[in-house]
N, C-alpha and C positions, 0 to 999 in steps of 0.2 A: 228291620222292626221285629216285634216278637209275635206278630200275627193277630194282635188285638184289634178290636174294632170299636167305632164310637158306641155301638150298641152294648158292649160289655165293658166299656170304660165309663164309670159313673160320673155324673156331673157333680163337682165339688163346689159347694156354696159358702164355705167359711172364710173365704177371703173377700176382698172388695168386689171382685168380678167373678161370676161363676166360670168354671173352666173344666176341661177334661185333660187328663195326662195320658198320653199315649206313647208306647215305646219304652216304658220304664223297664230297667233291668238289663239293657244292652250295654255294651262296652264303649260305645261311641260317646265323645265329649261333645258332638254336635247337638244343638238344641235350636229348635224353631219356636217362636211365639207367633201364633196365627191369629190375625185380626180380620174378620169377615167383612163383607160389604153390607148395605143397608137391606133391612127387611127380611134377613135370614138369621142363622144362628151359627154356633161355634163349629158345627160339623161340616160345613160347606168347603172349607179349604183343605180339609184332611186328605181327600183323594190326591190333590195336586201336591201336597206336602210329601205324601208317600212316594209320588213318582220323582220328585226332585231330590229327596234326601231320604232314602229308604231306611237308613240305620239311625236317624236322628230321633231324639226325644221330642215330642210335640207338646206344647202348652197351647191348647185351642181355647181361647177365651171368648166370652160372650159380652157384647155391649149391653149397657144397662138401660138404654132408652127404647122403649116399645115403638115399633113401626110395623103396621099392618100385622102379618102373622109371625114377625120375627123381631129383630132388634138393630139398633144402630149405636154408634158411640158417642154422638153428641147431637143436640137439637139443631134443625135446619130452619131457616126463614124462608128461603127459596131453594131451589135445586143447587145454586151456586153461592148462596150467602148463609152464614151460620151464626148461631147465638154465641157470642164471644165469651161471656161469663161461664156458660156451660162448658165450652171447649176448655177453658182454663181449669175448671173444676174436675171434669172427667179425666184430663190429662194428668193432673196431679194425683188423682186416685189411681190411675193405671201405673204411674211411676212407683208408688208404694206397693201396688199389687206385684209388679215385675220383681222388685227386690225381695219381697216376702216369698213369692213362689220359688225364686232362685234359692234362697236360704232353706226353705223347706225340703226341696228336692235335690239339693246338692249341685245346682247348676252354676256354671261359670258364665256369667253375662258377657265376659270378653270373647267367648266362643259361641254366643247366641246370635241368631239372625232374626230379626223382626220382619215378618212378612205380612203385609197389609193390602187388602183390595178395596178400592173406592173409598168409602167412608173410614174403613179400617186403615187404609194407607195414609189418609189425612190425619188420623189420630197418631200414626207412628212418626210422621213428619213433625207433628206438633210436640210430641214427646222428645224428638231430637232437639229442637229449638228451645223448649221450655225447661227441660230436665237433663242437661247434658251429662254424659258419664254413664247413661244406662245402655243406649244403643250404640253398638260399635259397627253393625252391619245391618242394612235395611234394604228390603225389596218392596218397592212401591208400585202397585199395579193400578193404572188408570187414576193417578191422584191429581190433586190441584192444590194451590196455597189456600189456607183457610183462616190465617191469623191476620187480624187487622194491624196488630202491633207486635213486631219481631224484635226480641232482645238481641244484644250484640253477643251471640253465642259464638263460640270457637268449636267448629266441627272437624278441625284438623285431625287426621287419623281415622275418621269415619268413612267407610265405603258404602255407597248408596247405588242401587240399580233401580232406574225408573223405566218403566214400559208404559207407553201410551198407545192408543189405537187410532189410527189414521182416519177411520170412520166413526170415531167416538165424537159426534157433533157437540155434545153438551160439555164434556170434561176435556177432551183432547186439546183444545185450543189454549187450556190453562197450564198444560204440563210444561212448556218452555219457561214460563215464569218461575215454576218451582225449581226447575234445573238451575236457572240462573240464581235464585235465592239460596239455595243450598250450596252451590259452588262459591258464591260470595262469602258465605260463612265458613268455607274451607273443607267441605267434604268432597272426597274424590267421586265423581259422578260417571257412571256408565248410563247414558240415556239412549233409549231405543224407541222406534216407532215402528209398529207392525200393522200390516193390513187387516185391521180388526175393528170391531165397534167396541162397546163398553165391556162386552163379555170377554172371559179369559178362556184359554184353551191350549192346544198343543204347541203353538209358537212360543207362548209364554213359558211353558214347562221347559222347553229345550233351552231357551235363553238362560232361565233361572239355574237350571242344572249345571250349565257350563260356567256361569258366573260364580256360583258357589265352589265349584271345584277349583277355579282359579283363585278365589278369595282364600280358600283353605291352604293352597300352595304358598301363598304369600304369608300366611300366618296371622 
């Protein structure tokens, strides 16, 4: 990275989603789109991203649905049920945003990784299924399936890392269903369960860093 921080990286607001660009000016082709969890903002995944991919350009995006003192990516009905029309609308908007951000900043989406946590991970999996061709590599932390109706999308050639928490009582039980869903659609899945709750930390960072290195070696 170039030593920048979220404090001196301005929040850009002229695309569909507010975002910060970090690491611009480096020689690395690697890029990470960061999609935060519920009730926080785009800065929260930056420390993790710097640990796992210190030379990558970061697109740290902010969800558009207010929640408490932060934001989320789509509306929820209960902790495990979500407003379907809103998922479709926000996912379509993010698909356009990803393409526009890639064009603006000269990014190759074929070399990008979409890293999402919790509600952000659920947006990434929806993006994979509803708008194929954008996501080639995905890291989904503490995810669950959220779509009531899943199209017959071909995810062949897409690599996905899913990390669930063994003590994540609310969302952990849903992770196997997402593994099955994405596998059935053709994605190459690396599924892990770690001794954690819904929070993310050092074990996640170690797994993701190794997975990214192996994915880069594959090409």
